[in-house]
All heavy atoms as an XYZ file, in Angstrom:
668
protein
N       3.257    -88.984    -69.907
C       3.681    -89.729    -71.058
C       5.164    -89.493    -71.324
O       5.653    -88.387    -71.118
C       2.910    -89.258    -72.276
C       1.765    -90.123    -72.656
S       1.077    -89.628    -74.238
C       0.867    -87.890    -74.043
N       5.811    -90.482    -71.817
C       7.225    -90.383    -72.160
C       7.397    -90.444    -73.664
O       6.700    -91.190    -74.350
C       8.007    -91.522    -71.503
C       7.991    -91.555    -69.980
C       8.749    -92.774    -69.478
C       8.584    -90.292    -69.400
N       8.322    -89.656    -74.164
C       8.627    -89.626    -75.587
C      10.048    -90.126    -75.791
O      10.999    -89.592    -75.204
C       8.492    -88.195    -76.122
C       8.848    -87.980    -77.583
C       7.898    -88.775    -78.489
C       8.790    -86.506    -77.923
N      10.196    -91.152    -76.610
C      11.506    -91.722    -76.923
C      12.188    -90.846    -77.968
O      11.659    -90.640    -79.054
C      11.342    -93.151    -77.449
C      12.629    -93.791    -77.794
N      12.991    -94.039    -79.097
C      13.650    -94.227    -77.025
C      14.182    -94.615    -79.099
N      14.599    -94.732    -77.862
N      13.376    -90.327    -77.646
C      14.096    -89.420    -78.533
C      15.195    -90.103    -79.339
O      15.706    -89.530    -80.297
C      14.723    -88.276    -77.725
C      13.765    -87.416    -76.919
C      14.542    -86.366    -76.140
C      12.721    -86.775    -77.804
N      15.566    -91.288    -78.936
C      16.660    -91.996    -79.592
C      17.573    -92.602    -78.553
O      17.586    -92.173    -77.397
N      18.332    -93.615    -78.985
C      19.198    -94.360    -78.076
C      18.381    -94.811    -76.861
O      17.339    -95.390    -77.029
C      20.417    -93.523    -77.676
C      21.281    -93.080    -78.836
C      21.960    -94.215    -79.563
O      22.314    -95.222    -78.977
N      22.129    -94.066    -80.860
N      18.814    -94.515    -75.675
C      18.091    -94.896    -74.460
C      17.513    -93.674    -73.754
O      17.391    -93.658    -72.534
C      19.033    -95.633    -73.495
C      19.500    -96.958    -74.062
O      18.727    -97.594    -74.787
O      20.646    -97.346    -73.772
N      17.148    -92.657    -74.509
C      16.705    -91.397    -73.920
C      15.212    -91.187    -74.105
O      14.701    -91.259    -75.227
C      17.466    -90.216    -74.545
O      18.867    -90.449    -74.414
C      17.098    -88.913    -73.879
N      14.536    -90.925    -72.989
C      13.117    -90.576    -73.015
C      12.920    -89.288    -72.222
O      13.674    -88.996    -71.291
C      12.215    -91.691    -72.434
C      12.221    -92.926    -73.304
C      12.597    -92.040    -71.018
N      11.904    -88.514    -72.613
C      11.586    -87.258    -71.950
C      10.094    -87.245    -71.677
O       9.298    -87.688    -72.518
C      11.969    -86.055    -72.844
C      11.515    -84.752    -72.240
C      13.451    -86.021    -73.096
N       9.727    -86.735    -70.527
C       8.312    -86.577    -70.212
C       7.743    -85.507    -71.130
O       8.304    -84.412    -71.235
C       8.147    -86.188    -68.741
C       6.736    -86.356    -68.266
O       5.786    -86.072    -68.987
N       6.595    -86.817    -67.049
N       6.621    -85.792    -71.796
C       6.053    -84.847    -72.759
C       5.638    -83.536    -72.102
O       5.645    -82.502    -72.752
C       4.860    -85.459    -73.516
O       3.893    -85.919    -72.576
C       5.295    -86.599    -74.410
N       5.307    -83.569    -70.818
C       4.921    -82.316    -70.147
C       6.107    -81.374    -69.963
O       5.921    -80.178    -69.750
C       4.241    -82.594    -68.809
C       5.147    -83.127    -67.723
C       4.393    -83.353    -66.426
C       5.295    -83.936    -65.382
N       6.061    -82.960    -64.650
N       7.330    -81.874    -70.106
C       8.528    -81.059    -69.961
C       9.003    -80.457    -71.283
O       9.896    -79.616    -71.296
C       9.669    -81.886    -69.365
C       9.382    -82.354    -67.950
O       8.558    -81.703    -67.271
O       9.966    -83.363    -67.528
N       8.409    -80.878    -72.401
C       8.862    -80.432    -73.717
C       8.357    -79.023    -74.004
O       7.162    -78.738    -73.913
C       8.406    -81.406    -74.819
C       9.103    -82.758    -74.631
C       8.727    -80.831    -76.207
C       8.646    -83.833    -75.591
N       9.293    -78.149    -74.357
C       8.973    -76.783    -74.746
C       8.823    -76.690    -76.263
O       7.925    -76.032    -76.765
C      10.066    -75.801    -74.272
C      10.126    -75.796    -72.745
C       9.840    -74.405    -74.822
C      11.313    -75.042    -72.187
N       9.727    -77.357    -76.991
C       9.703    -77.274    -78.454
C      10.348    -78.505    -79.076
O      11.274    -79.089    -78.509
C      10.429    -76.026    -78.919
N       9.837    -78.859    -80.247
C      10.446    -79.879    -81.102
C      10.748    -79.168    -82.413
O       9.842    -78.675    -83.080
C       9.499    -81.074    -81.342
C       9.161    -81.764    -80.020
C      10.125    -82.052    -82.337
C       8.109    -82.859    -80.144
N      12.036    -79.106    -82.783
C      12.450    -78.288    -83.921
C      13.197    -79.108    -84.966
O      13.998    -79.981    -84.622
C      13.358    -77.168    -83.443
S      12.638    -76.133    -82.168
N      12.950    -78.789    -86.224
C      13.673    -79.392    -87.330
C      15.051    -78.747    -87.419
O      15.172    -77.520    -87.389
C      12.892    -79.174    -88.628
C      13.587    -79.792    -89.808
O      13.427    -81.006    -90.022
O      14.307    -79.052    -90.515
N      16.074    -79.553    -87.492
C      17.438    -79.039    -87.495
C      17.713    -78.181    -88.734
O      18.325    -77.111    -88.622
C      18.439    -80.201    -87.428
C      19.858    -79.785    -87.222
S      20.177    -78.993    -85.631
C      20.250    -80.402    -84.554
N      17.270    -78.602    -89.903
C      17.576    -77.877    -91.135
C      16.871    -76.533    -91.213
O      17.490    -75.522    -91.522
C      17.211    -78.715    -92.365
C      18.133    -79.905    -92.548
O      19.295    -79.832    -92.108
O      17.689    -80.900    -93.142
N      15.590    -76.506    -90.932
C      14.843    -75.257    -91.093
C      15.045    -74.296    -89.927
O      15.043    -73.082    -90.118
C      13.335    -75.527    -91.282
O      12.837    -76.246    -90.160
C      13.070    -76.307    -92.554
N      15.230    -74.811    -88.732
C      15.371    -73.943    -87.553
C      16.725    -73.262    -87.487
O      16.834    -72.138    -87.000
C      15.166    -74.744    -86.267
O      13.853    -75.212    -86.203
N      17.750    -73.929    -87.951
C      19.088    -73.360    -87.817
C      19.407    -72.338    -88.902
O      20.520    -71.823    -88.955
C      20.157    -74.472    -87.797
O      20.017    -75.282    -88.961
C      20.037    -75.315    -86.533
N      18.435    -72.002    -89.730
C      18.611    -70.924    -90.698
C      18.693    -69.591    -89.958
O      19.448    -68.703    -90.327
C      17.441    -70.910    -91.723
C      17.491    -69.671    -92.585
C      17.483    -72.170    -92.566
N      17.956    -69.490    -88.865
C      17.924    -68.264    -88.069
C      19.195    -68.111    -87.229
O      19.624    -69.059    -86.560
C      16.706    -68.276    -87.145
O      16.813    -67.283    -86.154
N      19.765    -66.914    -87.251
C      20.955    -66.640    -86.449
C      20.645    -66.766    -84.961
O      21.471    -67.235    -84.182
C      21.500    -65.238    -86.760
C      22.764    -64.899    -86.003
C      23.942    -65.789    -86.368
O      24.178    -66.059    -87.541
N      24.664    -66.255    -85.379
N      19.447    -66.365    -84.548
C      19.063    -66.455    -83.134
C      19.039    -67.907    -82.663
O      19.458    -68.202    -81.552
C      17.708    -65.794    -82.903
C      17.766    -64.304    -83.015
C      16.442    -63.664    -82.698
C      16.553    -62.159    -82.837
N      15.365    -61.459    -82.384
N      18.567    -68.800    -83.512
C      18.539    -70.220    -83.149
C      19.953    -70.766    -83.046
O      20.282    -71.492    -82.112
C      17.726    -71.038    -84.167
O      16.418    -70.486    -84.266
C      17.637    -72.499    -83.743
N      20.792    -70.423    -83.988
C      22.191    -70.870    -83.934
C      22.884    -70.340    -82.688
O      23.639    -71.059    -82.033
C      22.941    -70.459    -85.205
C      22.480    -71.210    -86.445
C      23.442    -71.033    -87.616
N      23.714    -69.653    -87.953
C      23.037    -68.922    -88.839
N      22.005    -69.462    -89.474
N      23.384    -67.679    -89.101
N      22.616    -69.082    -82.331
C      23.191    -68.504    -81.114
C      22.697    -69.245    -79.870
O      23.473    -69.522    -78.952
C      22.845    -67.020    -80.997
C      23.537    -66.166    -82.039
O      24.506    -66.642    -82.677
O      23.095    -65.005    -82.221
N      21.390    -69.553    -79.847
C      20.816    -70.292    -78.717
C      21.487    -71.652    -78.567
O      21.890    -72.042    -77.466
C      19.305    -70.461    -78.895
C      18.698    -71.445    -77.940
C      18.444    -71.097    -76.613
C      18.383    -72.739    -78.346
C      17.896    -72.005    -75.725
C      17.840    -73.655    -77.468
C      17.594    -73.285    -76.160
N      21.613    -72.388    -79.672
C      22.224    -73.717    -79.624
C      23.696    -73.644    -79.219
O      24.174    -74.479    -78.448
C      22.073    -74.422    -80.971
C      20.651    -74.846    -81.340
C      20.606    -75.367    -82.773
C      20.122    -75.881    -80.367
N      24.399    -72.641    -79.704
C      25.805    -72.468    -79.341
C      25.952    -72.177    -77.848
O      26.801    -72.771    -77.170
C      26.408    -71.333    -80.166
O      27.732    -71.099    -79.793
N      25.125    -71.286    -77.344
C      25.162    -70.955    -75.919
C      24.795    -72.166    -75.060
O      25.431    -72.430    -74.036
C      24.193    -69.804    -75.633
C      24.202    -69.340    -74.209
C      23.226    -68.187    -73.996
C      23.152    -67.817    -72.541
N      22.166    -66.765    -72.283
N      23.789    -72.925    -75.490
C      23.377    -74.120    -74.745
C      24.498    -75.151    -74.715
O      24.757    -75.780    -73.681
C      22.114    -74.719    -75.355
N      25.199    -75.304    -75.830
C      26.300    -76.270    -75.878
C      27.453    -75.832    -74.981
O      28.017    -76.641    -74.240
C      26.787    -76.460    -77.310
C      27.800    -77.566    -77.435
C      28.035    -77.994    -78.859
O      27.546    -77.329    -79.786
O      28.715    -79.016    -79.032
N      27.782    -74.562    -75.011
C      28.870    -74.048    -74.179
C      28.569    -74.176    -72.690
O      29.473    -74.349    -71.880
C      29.165    -72.592    -74.525
C      29.852    -72.427    -75.856
C      30.051    -70.967    -76.213
C      30.637    -70.849    -77.615
N      30.700    -69.450    -78.058
N      27.291    -74.096    -72.333
C      26.916    -74.195    -70.914
C      26.589    -75.627    -70.493
O      26.137    -75.859    -69.368
C      25.744    -73.267    -70.612
O      24.600    -73.668    -71.330
N      26.805    -76.592    -71.385
C      26.610    -78.003    -71.031
C      25.163    -78.455    -70.996
O      24.845    -79.450    -70.353
N      24.296    -77.751    -71.710
C      22.878    -78.093    -71.705
C      22.471    -78.991    -72.881
O      21.309    -79.350    -72.988
C      22.030    -76.812    -71.756
C      22.180    -75.939    -70.536
C      21.463    -74.623    -70.722
O      21.776    -73.860    -71.622
N      20.486    -74.375    -69.863
N      23.403    -79.336    -73.748
C      23.088    -80.139    -74.927
C      23.430    -81.598    -74.670
O      24.516    -81.916    -74.199
C      23.837    -79.621    -76.174
C      23.620    -80.535    -77.359
C      23.398    -78.201    -76.506
N      22.474    -82.468    -74.995
C      22.667    -83.909    -74.894
C      22.441    -84.494    -76.284
O      21.351    -84.371    -76.845
C      21.672    -84.550    -73.888
C      21.833    -86.058    -73.865
C      21.849    -83.951    -72.510
N      23.470    -85.097    -76.839
C      23.350    -85.711    -78.154
C      22.919    -87.167    -77.964
O      23.665    -87.966    -77.404
C      24.678    -85.631    -78.907
C      24.544    -86.008    -80.356
O      23.555    -86.603    -80.772
N      25.543    -85.670    -81.127
N      21.722    -87.490    -78.408
C      21.200    -88.854    -78.238
C      21.282    -89.623    -79.556
O      20.592    -90.617    -79.733
C      19.747    -88.847    -77.694
C      19.704    -88.214    -76.325
C      18.794    -88.146    -78.635
N      22.143    -89.176    -80.451
C      22.247    -89.790    -81.764
C      23.699    -90.002    -82.143
O      24.543    -89.153    -81.883
C      21.593    -88.883    -82.810
O      21.866    -89.351    -84.105
N      23.959    -91.112    -82.746
C      25.275    -91.358    -83.320
C      25.213    -91.124    -84.832
O      26.185    -91.322    -85.535
C      25.741    -92.788    -83.033
C      25.935    -93.060    -81.578
S      27.147    -91.936    -80.896
C      27.061    -92.354    -79.193
N      24.043    -90.710    -85.326
C      23.829    -90.476    -86.750
C      23.678    -88.977    -87.002
O      23.768    -88.166    -86.092
C      22.567    -91.216    -87.195
C      22.644    -92.718    -86.999
C      21.346    -93.418    -87.362
O      20.587    -92.864    -88.179
O      21.099    -94.493    -86.826
N      23.404    -88.637    -88.249
C      23.191    -87.255    -88.637
C      21.977    -86.699    -87.904
O      20.897    -87.284    -87.960
C      22.962    -87.173    -90.146
C      22.778    -85.791    -90.744
C      24.088    -85.006    -90.631
C      22.366    -85.908    -92.190
N      22.119    -85.596    -87.182
C      20.985    -85.048    -86.433
C      19.932    -84.456    -87.366
O      20.262    -83.771    -88.335
C      21.615    -83.971    -85.561
C      22.876    -83.605    -86.217
C      23.334    -84.807    -86.971
N      18.666    -84.747    -87.063
C      17.559    -84.228    -87.855
C      16.699    -83.247    -87.071
O      15.964    -82.471    -87.659
C      16.692    -85.377    -88.362
C      17.388    -86.282    -89.338
C      16.455    -87.345    -89.845
C      17.175    -88.273    -90.803
N      16.302    -89.373    -91.227
N      16.776    -83.314    -85.746
C      15.923    -82.445    -84.943
C      16.572    -82.179    -83.595
O      17.550    -82.822    -83.223
C      14.553    -83.092    -84.728
O      14.683    -84.275    -83.970
N      16.005    -81.207    -82.886
C      16.382    -81.003    -81.503
C      15.130    -80.705    -80.697
O      14.160    -80.149    -81.193
C      17.451    -79.919    -81.327
C      17.092    -78.538    -81.791
C      16.590    -77.604    -80.889
C      17.263    -78.160    -83.117
C      16.276    -76.318    -81.303
C      16.956    -76.884    -83.533
C      16.459    -75.959    -82.628
N      15.162    -81.160    -79.449
C      14.030    -81.016    -78.538
C      14.503    -80.203    -77.343
O      15.526    -80.516    -76.738
C      13.511    -82.403    -78.082
C      12.398    -82.262    -77.060
C      13.042    -83.214    -79.287
N      13.744    -79.166    -77.019
C      14.059    -78.342    -75.858
C      13.103    -78.744    -74.748
O      11.880    -78.744    -74.942
C      13.907    -76.844    -76.174
C      14.780    -76.462    -77.370
C      14.264    -76.004    -74.950
C      14.517    -75.076    -77.915
N      13.662    -79.131    -73.614
C      12.849    -79.573    -72.479
C      13.278    -78.820    -71.227
O      14.452    -78.477    -71.060
C      13.000    -81.074    -72.270
N      12.315    -78.586    -70.358
C      12.593    -77.898    -69.097
C      12.087    -78.741    -67.948
O      10.907    -79.056    -67.866
C      11.920    -76.526    -69.065
C      12.253    -75.730    -67.813
C      11.665    -74.339    -67.870
C      12.055    -73.568    -66.624
N      11.488    -72.228    -66.615
N      12.995    -79.123    -67.068
C      12.668    -79.871    -65.868
C      13.062    -79.013    -64.678
O      14.249    -78.766    -64.458
C      13.421    -81.219    -65.827
O      13.189    -81.909    -67.051
C      12.963    -82.069    -64.666
N      12.071    -78.533    -63.947
C      12.352    -77.600    -62.861
C      12.911    -76.323    -63.444
O      12.292    -75.696    -64.290
N      14.119    -75.946    -63.023
C      14.780    -74.752    -63.547
C      15.812    -75.079    -64.621
O      16.464    -74.183    -65.151
C      15.480    -73.995    -62.410
C      14.495    -73.371    -61.444
O      13.352    -73.122    -61.851
O      14.872    -73.139    -60.279
N      15.962    -76.362    -64.938
C      17.000    -76.797    -65.871
C      16.431    -76.977    -67.280
O      15.445    -77.688    -67.478
C      17.600    -78.115    -65.390
C      18.702    -78.621    -66.268
C      19.254    -79.941    -65.774
C      20.297    -80.451    -66.736
N      20.778    -81.767    -66.371
N      17.074    -76.322    -68.251
C      16.716    -76.498    -69.658
C      17.750    -77.405    -70.297
O      18.958    -77.210    -70.123
C      16.643    -75.154    -70.393
C      15.452    -74.349    -69.868
C      16.542    -75.363    -71.896
C      15.260    -73.010    -70.508
N      17.268    -78.393    -71.051
C      18.145    -79.326    -71.757
C      17.739    -79.356    -73.225
O      16.552    -79.374    -73.543
C      18.043    -80.741    -71.167
O      18.297    -80.683    -69.760
C      19.036    -81.687    -71.818
N      18.728    -79.360    -74.104
C      18.492    -79.467    -75.539
C      18.978    -80.849    -75.966
O      20.151    -81.184    -75.812
C      19.252    -78.375    -76.324
C      19.017    -78.530    -77.816
C      18.839    -76.992    -75.845
N      18.061    -81.650    -76.475
C      18.382    -83.006    -76.937
C      18.503    -82.987    -78.458
O      17.592    -82.546    -79.151
C      17.287    -83.985    -76.535
C      17.123    -84.143    -75.048
C      16.201    -83.372    -74.336
C      17.890    -85.053    -74.334
C      16.048    -83.509    -72.967
C      17.745    -85.193    -72.953
C      16.822    -84.423    -72.287
O      16.671    -84.554    -70.924
N      19.622    -83.482    -78.966
C      19.837    -83.594    -80.402
C      19.479    -85.029    -80.798
O      20.006    -85.988    -80.237
C      21.310    -83.311    -80.776
C      21.795    -81.978    -80.202
C      21.510    -83.395    -82.277
C      21.123    -80.765    -80.746
N      18.559    -85.169    -81.775
C      18.047    -86.490    -82.131
C      18.198    -86.783    -83.621
O      18.138    -85.876    -84.455
C      16.564    -86.581    -81.752
O      16.016    -87.816    -82.154
N      18.339    -88.061    -83.944
C      18.395    -88.491    -85.339
C      16.997    -88.671    -85.922
O      16.829    -88.836    -87.116
C      19.186    -89.797    -85.489
C      18.436    -91.059    -85.132
C      18.508    -91.418    -83.654
O      18.987    -90.651    -82.828
N      18.028    -92.592    -83.304
N      15.962    -88.607    -85.071
C      14.586    -88.737    -85.536
C      14.087    -87.396    -86.048
O      14.448    -86.344    -85.523
C      13.689    -89.236    -84.399
C      14.079    -90.589    -83.812
C      13.235    -90.892    -82.581
C      13.920    -91.684    -84.846
N      13.243    -87.415    -87.061
C      12.738    -86.167    -87.622
C      11.766    -85.493    -86.659
O      11.140    -86.148    -85.816
C      12.043    -86.422    -88.960
O      10.814    -87.087    -88.758
N      11.641    -84.191    -86.792
C      10.726    -83.446    -85.933
C       9.286    -83.886    -86.154
O       8.492    -83.937    -85.211
C      10.865    -81.944    -86.176
O      10.606    -81.631    -87.523
N       8.932    -84.250    -87.384
C       7.559    -84.709    -87.646
C       7.288    -86.052    -86.970
O       6.204    -86.264    -86.426
C       7.273    -84.794    -89.144
O       8.141    -85.705    -89.773
N       8.258    -86.940    -86.959
C       8.096    -88.221    -86.267
C       7.931    -88.006    -84.769
O       7.041    -88.581    -84.140
C       9.303    -89.143    -86.526
O       9.362    -89.438    -87.926
C       9.211    -90.430    -85.737
N       8.770    -87.156    -84.192
C       8.681    -86.895    -82.760
C       7.354    -86.223    -82.400
O       6.727    -86.567    -81.396
C       9.855    -86.026    -82.302
C      11.223    -86.699    -82.352
C      12.317    -85.685    -82.058
C      11.294    -87.868    -81.388
N       6.916    -85.292    -83.233
C       5.644    -84.607    -82.983
C       4.480    -85.581    -83.046
O       3.589    -85.564    -82.185
C       5.441    -83.461    -83.985
O       6.529    -82.542    -83.860
C       4.138    -82.738    -83.739
N       4.478    -86.448    -84.043
C       3.406    -87.453    -84.162
C       3.392    -88.373    -82.946
O       2.334    -88.701    -82.426
C       3.573    -88.269    -85.441
C       3.218    -87.508    -86.689
C       3.495    -88.357    -87.915
C       3.381    -87.524    -89.175
N       3.774    -88.285    -90.371
N       4.560    -88.796    -82.505
C       4.637    -89.659    -81.325
C       4.107    -88.936    -80.089
O       3.382    -89.508    -79.292
C       6.076    -90.089    -81.066
C       6.600    -91.099    -82.027
C       8.009    -91.487    -81.632
N       8.556    -92.479    -82.536
C       9.734    -93.059    -82.368
N      10.496    -92.743    -81.339
N      10.155    -93.956    -83.227
N       4.484    -87.669    -79.928
C       4.062    -86.903    -78.755
C       2.557    -86.671    -78.754
O       1.923    -86.670    -77.697
C       4.800    -85.571    -78.708
N       1.963    -86.491    -79.932
C       0.538    -86.217    -80.037
C      -0.320    -87.466    -80.041
O      -1.535    -87.378    -79.909
C       0.255    -85.426    -81.309
C       0.824    -84.024    -81.273
C       0.680    -83.283    -82.584
O       0.417    -83.939    -83.621
O       0.852    -82.060    -82.579
N       0.290    -88.636    -80.172
C      -0.481    -89.869    -80.335
C      -1.036    -90.426    -79.027
O      -1.755    -91.403    -79.032
C       0.377    -90.945    -81.002
O       1.387    -91.391    -80.113
N      -0.672    -89.796    -77.900
C      -1.137    -90.253    -76.577
C      -0.716    -91.688    -76.292
O      -1.420    -92.419    -75.612
C      -2.657    -90.116    -76.446
C      -3.089    -88.686    -76.459
O      -2.387    -87.809    -75.966
N      -4.247    -88.429    -77.027
N       0.422    -92.080    -76.808
C       0.954    -93.409    -76.540
C       2.094    -93.294    -75.556
O       2.806    -92.299    -75.510
C       1.485    -94.055    -77.824
C       0.424    -94.361    -78.832
C       1.035    -94.981    -80.089
O       2.227    -95.221    -80.154
N       0.207    -95.224    -81.064
N       2.259    -94.323    -74.781
C       3.407    -94.418    -73.885
C       4.546    -94.972    -74.709
O       4.501    -96.105    -75.159
C       3.061    -95.355    -72.718
C       4.139    -95.449    -71.679
C       4.269    -94.478    -70.712
C       5.029    -96.510    -71.670
C       5.247    -94.567    -69.737
C       6.007    -96.611    -70.723
C       6.120    -95.630    -69.755
O       7.091    -95.738    -68.802
N       5.558    -94.179    -74.966
C       6.629    -94.571    -75.877
C       7.932    -94.749    -75.134
O       8.374    -93.857    -74.431
C       6.793    -93.515    -76.968
C       5.557    -93.297    -77.808
C       5.720    -92.048    -78.635
C       5.318    -94.480    -78.702
N       8.534    -95.913    -75.329
C       9.862    -96.177    -74.775
C      10.621    -97.079    -75.711
O      10.135    -97.847    -76.422
C       9.773    -96.817    -73.402
C       9.432    -95.798    -72.355
S       9.347    -96.402    -70.664
C      10.789    -97.368    -70.474
């Protein structure tokens, strides 16, 4: 199954490690450090031209990618759990 994250970006649901709310998750210093390190190493893909509401961590093979999305984490979670093919 594919999950539409925003713009023209889709991710296979089997590759998703986490779907996180931007506001509540970034309260933790460890999360902020993780996101900073991921951005510095080129692992962050911004799929939104709007205010980011969530981020999705996906692993394909040995590569981890963090997608920044304008969609809420609850919307993305519902889509991922709905067993629908989303594009």
